[in-house]
DSSP file (Angstrom, degrees, kcal/mol; ACC not computed):
  #  RESIDUE AA STRUCTURE BP1 BP2  ACC     N-H-->O    O-->H-N    N-H-->O    O-->H-N    TCO  KAPPA ALPHA  PHI   PSI    X-CA   Y-CA   Z-CA
    1    1 A M              0   0    0      0, 0.0     2,-0.2     0, 0.0     3,-0.0   0.000 360.0 360.0 360.0 135.4   -1.1   10.8   -6.4
    2    2 A E     >  -     0   0    0      1,-0.1     4,-2.2     4,-0.0     3,-0.2  -0.492 360.0-119.2 -79.3 154.3   -0.8   11.2  -10.1
    3    3 A I  H  > S+     0   0    0      1,-0.2     4,-2.5     2,-0.2     5,-0.2   0.888 113.5  56.4 -59.3 -40.9    1.9    9.1  -11.9
    4    4 A S  H  > S+     0   0    0      1,-0.2     4,-2.2     2,-0.2    -1,-0.2   0.892 107.6  49.4 -60.5 -38.2    3.7   12.3  -13.1
    5    5 A K  H  > S+     0   0    0     -3,-0.2     4,-2.9     2,-0.2    -1,-0.2   0.908 109.2  51.4 -63.0 -44.3    4.0   13.4   -9.6
    6    6 A A  H  X S+     0   0    0     -4,-2.2     4,-2.4     2,-0.2     5,-0.2   0.907 109.0  51.4 -59.4 -41.3    5.4   10.0   -8.5
    7    7 A Q  H  X S+     0   0    0     -4,-2.5     4,-2.2     1,-0.2    -1,-0.2   0.918 110.4  48.7 -62.1 -43.1    7.9   10.3  -11.3
    8    8 A H  H  X S+     0   0    0     -4,-2.2     4,-2.7     2,-0.2    -2,-0.2   0.910 111.2  50.1 -62.9 -45.3    8.9   13.7  -10.1
    9    9 A L  H  X S+     0   0    0     -4,-2.9     4,-2.4     1,-0.2    -2,-0.2   0.875 110.7  47.2 -62.4 -40.2    9.3   12.6   -6.5
   10   10 A V  H  X S+     0   0    0     -4,-2.4     4,-2.8     2,-0.2    -1,-0.2   0.904 113.3  50.3 -68.3 -40.4   11.4    9.6   -7.3
   11   11 A D  H  X S+     0   0    0     -4,-2.2     4,-2.5    -5,-0.2    -2,-0.2   0.955 112.4  46.8 -58.5 -50.2   13.6   11.8   -9.5
   12   12 A N  H  X S+     0   0    0     -4,-2.7     4,-1.8     2,-0.2     5,-0.2   0.910 112.8  49.3 -57.6 -45.2   14.0   14.4   -6.8
   13   13 A W  H  X>S+     0   0    0     -4,-2.4     4,-3.6     1,-0.2     5,-1.3   0.950 111.7  48.6 -60.6 -50.4   14.8   11.7   -4.1
   14   14 A I  H  <5S+     0   0    0     -4,-2.8     4,-0.4     1,-0.2     5,-0.2   0.915 114.4  45.0 -58.1 -43.2   17.4   10.0   -6.3
   15   15 A K  H  <5S+     0   0    0     -4,-2.5    -1,-0.2    -5,-0.2    -2,-0.2   0.750 121.4  39.9 -74.5 -21.8   19.1   13.3   -7.1
   16   16 A T  H  <5S+     0   0    0     -4,-1.8    -2,-0.2    -3,-0.3    -3,-0.2   0.884 136.1   8.7 -86.8 -50.7   18.9   14.4   -3.4
   17   17 A Y  T  <5S+     0   0    0     -4,-3.6    -3,-0.2    -5,-0.2    -2,-0.1   0.711 128.0  50.5-110.7 -28.9   19.7   11.3   -1.5
   18   18 A G  S   <S-     0   0    0     -5,-1.3     2,-3.0    -4,-0.4    -3,-0.2   0.430  88.2-141.5 -93.9   3.1   20.9    8.7   -4.0
   19   19 A V  S    S-     0   0    0     -6,-0.3     2,-0.3    -5,-0.2    -1,-0.1  -0.304  70.6  -8.2  72.2 -58.4   23.4   10.9   -5.7
   20   20 A R  S    S-     0   0    0     -2,-3.0     2,-0.2    -3,-0.1    -4,-0.0  -0.936  85.3 -79.3-154.0 170.5   22.6    9.6   -9.2
   21   21 A Y        -     0   0    0     -2,-0.3     2,-0.1     1,-0.1     3,-0.1  -0.549  44.0-118.9 -69.1 142.1   20.6    6.9  -11.0
   22   22 A F        -     0   0    0     -2,-0.2    -1,-0.1     1,-0.1     5,-0.1  -0.477  48.2 -87.1 -67.3 156.8   22.0    3.5  -11.1
   23   23 A N     >  -     0   0    0     -2,-0.1     4,-2.5     1,-0.1     5,-0.2  -0.211  40.7-102.7 -69.1 168.6   22.6    2.4  -14.7
   24   24 A E  H  > S+     0   0    0      1,-0.2     4,-2.0     2,-0.2     5,-0.2   0.860 120.5  50.6 -62.9 -38.8   19.7    0.8  -16.5
   25   25 A L  H  > S+     0   0    0      2,-0.2     4,-2.1     1,-0.2    -1,-0.2   0.878 111.0  49.4 -64.0 -40.3   21.1   -2.8  -16.2
   26   26 A T  H  > S+     0   0    0      1,-0.2     4,-2.5     2,-0.2    -2,-0.2   0.922 111.4  49.0 -66.7 -41.1   21.6   -2.4  -12.5
   27   27 A N  H  X S+     0   0    0     -4,-2.5     4,-2.8     2,-0.2    -2,-0.2   0.867 108.5  53.5 -67.6 -33.1   18.1   -1.1  -12.1
   28   28 A L  H  X S+     0   0    0     -4,-2.0     4,-2.3    -5,-0.2    -1,-0.2   0.911 110.0  48.1 -68.6 -39.1   16.8   -4.0  -14.1
   29   29 A A  H  X S+     0   0    0     -4,-2.1     4,-2.3     2,-0.2    -2,-0.2   0.912 111.7  49.4 -62.7 -42.7   18.6   -6.4  -11.7
   30   30 A I  H  X S+     0   0    0     -4,-2.5     4,-2.8     2,-0.2     5,-0.2   0.913 109.4  52.1 -63.5 -43.6   17.2   -4.5   -8.7
   31   31 A L  H  X S+     0   0    0     -4,-2.8     4,-2.6     2,-0.2     5,-0.2   0.937 109.2  50.6 -55.2 -45.3   13.7   -4.8  -10.3
   32   32 A T  H  X S+     0   0    0     -4,-2.3     4,-2.1     1,-0.2    -2,-0.2   0.932 111.5  48.6 -54.9 -50.9   14.2   -8.6  -10.7
   33   33 A E  H  X S+     0   0    0     -4,-2.3     4,-1.9     1,-0.2    -1,-0.2   0.881 111.7  47.7 -58.5 -45.3   15.2   -8.8   -7.0
   34   34 A E  H  X S+     0   0    0     -4,-2.8     4,-2.2     2,-0.2    -1,-0.2   0.867 109.7  52.6 -67.9 -37.6   12.2   -6.8   -5.8
   35   35 A V  H  X S+     0   0    0     -4,-2.6     4,-3.1    -5,-0.2    -2,-0.2   0.905 108.1  53.1 -63.9 -39.5    9.8   -8.8   -7.9
   36   36 A G  H  X S+     0   0    0     -4,-2.1     4,-2.2    -5,-0.2    -2,-0.2   0.911 108.1  48.9 -59.0 -44.5   11.3  -12.0   -6.3
   37   37 A E  H  X S+     0   0    0     -4,-1.9     4,-1.8     2,-0.2    -1,-0.2   0.922 113.3  48.0 -64.3 -41.7   10.7  -10.5   -2.8
   38   38 A L  H  X S+     0   0    0     -4,-2.2     4,-2.5     1,-0.2    -2,-0.2   0.932 110.7  51.1 -62.0 -45.9    7.1   -9.8   -3.9
   39   39 A A  H  X S+     0   0    0     -4,-3.1     4,-2.8     1,-0.2     5,-0.2   0.857 105.4  56.3 -60.3 -37.6    6.7  -13.2   -5.3
   40   40 A R  H  X S+     0   0    0     -4,-2.2     4,-1.5     2,-0.2    -1,-0.2   0.929 109.5  45.0 -63.0 -45.8    7.9  -14.8   -2.1
   41   41 A I  H  X S+     0   0    0     -4,-1.8     4,-3.3     2,-0.2     5,-0.3   0.946 115.9  46.3 -61.0 -49.6    5.3  -13.0    0.0
   42   42 A I  H  X>S+     0   0    0     -4,-2.5     4,-2.7     1,-0.2     5,-1.4   0.920 110.4  52.5 -64.7 -41.8    2.5  -13.8   -2.5
   43   43 A S  H  <5S+     0   0    0     -4,-2.8     6,-1.4     3,-0.2    -1,-0.2   0.844 118.0  38.0 -63.6 -32.6    3.4  -17.5   -2.9
   44   44 A R  H  <5S+     0   0    0     -4,-1.5     7,-0.2    -5,-0.2    -2,-0.2   0.852 123.4  38.7 -88.4 -38.3    3.4  -18.0    0.9
   45   45 A K  H  <5S+     0   0    0     -4,-3.3    -3,-0.2    -5,-0.2    -2,-0.2   0.873 136.7  13.9 -81.3 -35.3    0.4  -15.8    1.8
   46   46 A Y  T  <5S+     0   0    0     -4,-2.7    -3,-0.2    -5,-0.3    -2,-0.1   0.605 120.6  61.5-112.5 -21.0   -1.9  -16.6   -1.1
   47   47 A G  S   <S-     0   0    0     -5,-1.4    -4,-0.1     2,-0.1    -3,-0.0  -0.006  97.9 -86.7 -96.0-159.1   -0.3  -19.6   -2.6
   48   48 A E  S    S+     0   0    0      2,-0.1     2,-0.2    -2,-0.0    -4,-0.1   0.554  93.2  94.0 -93.5  -8.2    0.4  -23.1   -1.4
   49   49 A Q        -     0   0    0     -6,-1.4     2,-0.3    -9,-0.1    -2,-0.1  -0.520  63.4-143.5 -82.7 157.3    3.9  -22.5    0.2
   50   50 A S        -     0   0    0     -2,-0.2     2,-0.2    -5,-0.0    -5,-0.1  -0.819  24.8 -96.0-114.0 156.3    4.2  -21.7    3.9
   51   51 A F        -     0   0    0     -2,-0.3     6,-0.1    -7,-0.2     2,-0.1  -0.486  40.5-115.7 -70.0 141.0    6.6  -19.3    5.6
   52   52 A K    >   -     0   0    0     -2,-0.2     3,-1.6     4,-0.1    -1,-0.1  -0.366  25.0-113.4 -69.1 156.1    9.7  -20.8    7.0
   53   53 A K  T 3  S+     0   0    0      1,-0.3    -1,-0.1    -2,-0.1    -2,-0.1   0.846 119.8  46.5 -60.5 -31.7   10.1  -20.7   10.8
   54   54 A S  T 3  S+     0   0    0      2,-0.1     2,-0.4     0, 0.0    -1,-0.3   0.384  98.7  91.9 -90.6   5.2   13.1  -18.3   10.3
   55   55 A E    <   -     0   0    0     -3,-1.6     2,-0.2     2,-0.0    -4,-0.0  -0.846  68.6-139.5-106.5 133.5   11.2  -16.2    7.8
   56   56 A K        -     0   0    0     -2,-0.4    -4,-0.1     1,-0.1    -2,-0.1  -0.510  27.4-115.4 -82.3 160.4    9.1  -13.1    8.7
   57   57 A E        -     0   0    0     -2,-0.2    -1,-0.1     1,-0.1   -12,-0.1   0.872  48.6-144.2 -65.5 -37.2    5.9  -12.7    6.8
   58   58 A G        -     0   0    0      1,-0.1     2,-0.7     4,-0.0    -1,-0.1  -0.018  16.9 -84.2  89.3 162.0    6.9   -9.5    5.0
   59   59 A D     >  -     0   0    0      1,-0.2     4,-2.2     2,-0.0     5,-0.2  -0.903  30.2-165.7-110.8 105.2    5.0   -6.5    4.0
   60   60 A L  H  > S+     0   0    0     -2,-0.7     4,-2.9     1,-0.2     5,-0.2   0.913  89.6  50.2 -54.8 -47.9    3.1   -6.9    0.7
   61   61 A S  H  > S+     0   0    0      1,-0.2     4,-2.1     2,-0.2    -1,-0.2   0.880 110.6  50.9 -67.2 -33.0    2.4   -3.2    0.3
   62   62 A D  H  > S+     0   0    0      2,-0.2     4,-2.1     1,-0.2    -1,-0.2   0.917 111.6  47.5 -69.5 -38.4    6.1   -2.3    0.9
   63   63 A E  H  X S+     0   0    0     -4,-2.2     4,-2.4     2,-0.2    -2,-0.2   0.912 111.0  50.5 -69.9 -39.4    7.2   -4.8   -1.6
   64   64 A L  H  X S+     0   0    0     -4,-2.9     4,-2.5     1,-0.2    -1,-0.2   0.904 110.6  50.6 -62.0 -37.9    4.7   -3.6   -4.2
   65   65 A A  H  X S+     0   0    0     -4,-2.1     4,-2.6    -5,-0.2    -2,-0.2   0.873 107.2  54.2 -65.3 -36.6    6.0    0.0   -3.5
   66   66 A D  H  X S+     0   0    0     -4,-2.1     4,-2.1     2,-0.2    -2,-0.2   0.921 109.8  46.3 -62.3 -43.2    9.6   -1.2   -4.0
   67   67 A V  H  X S+     0   0    0     -4,-2.4     4,-2.2     1,-0.2    -2,-0.2   0.941 114.1  48.7 -62.6 -43.8    8.7   -2.7   -7.5
   68   68 A L  H  X S+     0   0    0     -4,-2.5     4,-2.5     1,-0.2    -2,-0.2   0.909 108.4  54.0 -63.9 -40.6    6.8    0.5   -8.4
   69   69 A W  H  X S+     0   0    0     -4,-2.6     4,-2.3     1,-0.2    -1,-0.2   0.936 111.6  44.4 -59.5 -48.3    9.8    2.7   -7.3
   70   70 A V  H  X S+     0   0    0     -4,-2.1     4,-2.5     1,-0.2    -1,-0.2   0.873 111.4  53.0 -67.1 -37.2   12.2    0.8   -9.5
   71   71 A I  H  X S+     0   0    0     -4,-2.2     4,-2.4     2,-0.2    -1,-0.2   0.919 110.9  47.2 -59.9 -44.7    9.8    0.9  -12.4
   72   72 A I  H  X S+     0   0    0     -4,-2.5     4,-2.9     2,-0.2    -2,-0.2   0.882 110.7  52.3 -64.8 -40.7    9.5    4.7  -12.0
   73   73 A A  H  X S+     0   0    0     -4,-2.3     4,-2.6     2,-0.2    -2,-0.2   0.935 109.7  48.7 -63.3 -44.8   13.3    5.0  -11.8
   74   74 A I  H  X S+     0   0    0     -4,-2.5     4,-1.2     1,-0.2     6,-0.2   0.920 112.9  48.7 -61.3 -44.5   13.7    3.1  -15.0
   75   75 A A  H  X>S+     0   0    0     -4,-2.4     5,-3.0    -5,-0.2     4,-0.6   0.927 110.7  49.9 -59.1 -45.4   11.1    5.2  -16.7
   76   76 A N  H ><5S+     0   0    0     -4,-2.9     3,-1.0     1,-0.2    -2,-0.2   0.935 112.4  46.1 -57.4 -48.4   12.7    8.4  -15.5
   77   77 A Q  H 3<5S+     0   0    0     -4,-2.6    -1,-0.2     1,-0.3    -2,-0.2   0.670 116.2  45.6 -77.6 -11.7   16.2    7.5  -16.7
   78   78 A T  H 3<5S-     0   0    0     -4,-1.2    -1,-0.3    -3,-0.4    -2,-0.2   0.366 114.8-111.6-108.5   2.9   14.9    6.3  -20.1
   79   79 A G  T <<5 +     0   0    0     -3,-1.0     2,-0.5    -4,-0.6    -3,-0.2   0.740  61.8 153.7  80.2  24.4   12.6    9.2  -20.8
   80   80 A V      < -     0   0    0     -5,-3.0     2,-0.9    -6,-0.2    -1,-0.2  -0.778  39.3-146.7 -91.6 126.8    9.3    7.3  -20.5
   81   81 A D     >  -     0   0    0     -2,-0.5     4,-2.6     1,-0.2     5,-0.2  -0.818  11.9-162.4 -85.8 103.5    6.2    9.3  -19.5
   82   82 A L  H  > S+     0   0    0     -2,-0.9     4,-2.7     1,-0.2     5,-0.3   0.819  85.0  57.1 -64.6 -31.9    4.4    6.6  -17.5
   83   83 A T  H  > S+     0   0    0      2,-0.2     4,-2.2     1,-0.2    -1,-0.2   0.965 113.0  40.8 -59.7 -51.7    1.1    8.4  -17.7
   84   84 A N  H  > S+     0   0    0      2,-0.2     4,-2.5     1,-0.2    -2,-0.2   0.906 115.8  51.3 -62.9 -44.3    1.2    8.5  -21.5
   85   85 A A  H  X S+     0   0    0     -4,-2.6     4,-2.0     1,-0.2    -1,-0.2   0.890 111.4  46.1 -62.6 -42.7    2.6    4.9  -21.6
   86   86 A L  H  X S+     0   0    0     -4,-2.7     4,-2.4     2,-0.2     5,-0.2   0.901 109.9  53.3 -71.5 -40.2   -0.1    3.5  -19.4
   87   87 A E  H  X S+     0   0    0     -4,-2.2     4,-2.2    -5,-0.3    -2,-0.2   0.950 112.3  46.3 -58.2 -48.3   -2.9    5.3  -21.3
   88   88 A K  H  X S+     0   0    0     -4,-2.5     4,-1.9     1,-0.2    -1,-0.2   0.867 111.6  50.9 -64.8 -33.6   -1.7    3.9  -24.6
   89   89 A N  H  X S+     0   0    0     -4,-2.0     4,-2.6     2,-0.2    -1,-0.2   0.876 109.0  50.1 -71.6 -36.1   -1.3    0.4  -23.1
   90   90 A I  H  X S+     0   0    0     -4,-2.4     4,-2.4     2,-0.2    -2,-0.2   0.924 112.7  49.0 -64.4 -44.7   -4.9    0.5  -21.7
   91   91 A E  H  X S+     0   0    0     -4,-2.2     4,-1.9    -5,-0.2    -2,-0.2   0.872 111.3  48.9 -63.5 -39.8   -6.1    1.5  -25.2
   92   92 A K  H  X S+     0   0    0     -4,-1.9     4,-2.5     2,-0.2     5,-0.2   0.943 113.7  45.8 -64.1 -51.1   -4.1   -1.2  -26.8
   93   93 A K  H  X S+     0   0    0     -4,-2.6     4,-3.0     1,-0.2    -2,-0.2   0.863 110.4  54.0 -65.7 -35.2   -5.5   -3.9  -24.4
   94   94 A T  H  X S+     0   0    0     -4,-2.4     4,-1.0     2,-0.2    -1,-0.2   0.930 112.9  43.0 -62.1 -47.3   -9.0   -2.6  -24.8
   95   95 A K  H  < S+     0   0    0     -4,-1.9    -2,-0.2    -5,-0.2     3,-0.2   0.914 123.1  37.4 -60.8 -47.0   -8.8   -2.9  -28.6
   96   96 A R  H  < S+     0   0    0     -4,-2.5     3,-0.2     1,-0.2    -2,-0.2   0.873 130.1  25.9 -79.5 -41.8   -7.1   -6.2  -28.6
   97   97 A D  H  X S+     0   0    0     -4,-3.0     4,-0.9    -5,-0.2     5,-0.3   0.178  74.4 120.4-115.0  16.9   -8.9   -7.9  -25.6
   98   98 A N  T  < S+     0   0    0     -4,-1.0    -1,-0.2     1,-0.2    -3,-0.1   0.718  98.0  15.0 -64.9 -18.9  -12.2   -6.3  -25.2
   99   99 A L  T  > S+     0   0    0     -3,-0.2     4,-2.2     2,-0.1    -1,-0.2   0.487 104.7  91.7-120.4 -14.4  -14.1   -9.7  -25.7
  100  100 A R  T  4 S+     0   0    0      1,-0.2     4,-0.3     2,-0.2    -2,-0.1   0.900  93.5  36.6 -53.5 -50.7  -11.2  -12.1  -25.2
  101  101 A H  T >< S+     0   0    0     -4,-0.9     3,-0.9     1,-0.2    -1,-0.2   0.870 114.7  54.9 -74.5 -36.2  -11.6  -12.7  -21.5
  102  102 A K  T 34 S+     0   0    0     -5,-0.3    -1,-0.2     1,-0.2    -2,-0.2   0.807 112.6  45.0 -60.2 -32.6  -15.4  -12.5  -21.6
  103  103 A N  T 3< S+     0   0    0     -4,-2.2     2,-0.8    -3,-0.1    -1,-0.2   0.417  85.9 110.7 -91.5  -2.3  -15.3  -15.3  -24.2
  104  104 A N    X   -     0   0    0     -3,-0.9     3,-1.4    -4,-0.3     4,-0.4  -0.646  54.0-160.1 -84.6 110.8  -12.7  -17.4  -22.4
  105  105 A E  G >  S+     0   0    0     -2,-0.8     3,-1.2     1,-0.3     4,-0.2   0.801  88.6  65.0 -57.5 -30.5  -14.4  -20.6  -21.1
  106  106 A K  G >  S+     0   0    0      1,-0.3     3,-0.7     2,-0.2    -1,-0.3   0.802 100.3  52.3 -62.0 -30.9  -11.7  -21.1  -18.5
  107  107 A L  G <  S+     0   0    0     -3,-1.4    -1,-0.3     1,-0.2    -2,-0.2   0.497  97.3  66.3 -85.5  -6.7  -12.7  -17.9  -16.8
  108  108 A K  G <         0   0    0     -3,-1.2    -1,-0.2    -4,-0.4    -2,-0.2   0.417 360.0 360.0 -93.0  -3.0  -16.4  -18.9  -16.5
  109  109 A K    <         0   0    0     -3,-0.7    -1,-0.2    -4,-0.2    -2,-0.1   0.442 360.0 360.0 -78.5 360.0  -15.7  -21.8  -14.1
């Protein structure tokens, strides 16, 4: 799916089922909450923490999709074209970091 289509689908869903967008500050708080849920799964599945007995493992793909959903919603409500923004961001990183990581001795270990 192209990013522009994802932006359109989220916009349609919100206008059809969600009534309206939450305000930007609410969406930022929701994004923080979703990133926390993602971090919990990653820290337990790939990090050194373990799941509590009362805690289910969680669905990494669903949590990633939740984070993406909120990012798309924030982009939509603030008029950001994510395709264009991502293309510009990749170009910026390429110019800035094209040798940085290759020359990082810490990454060669």
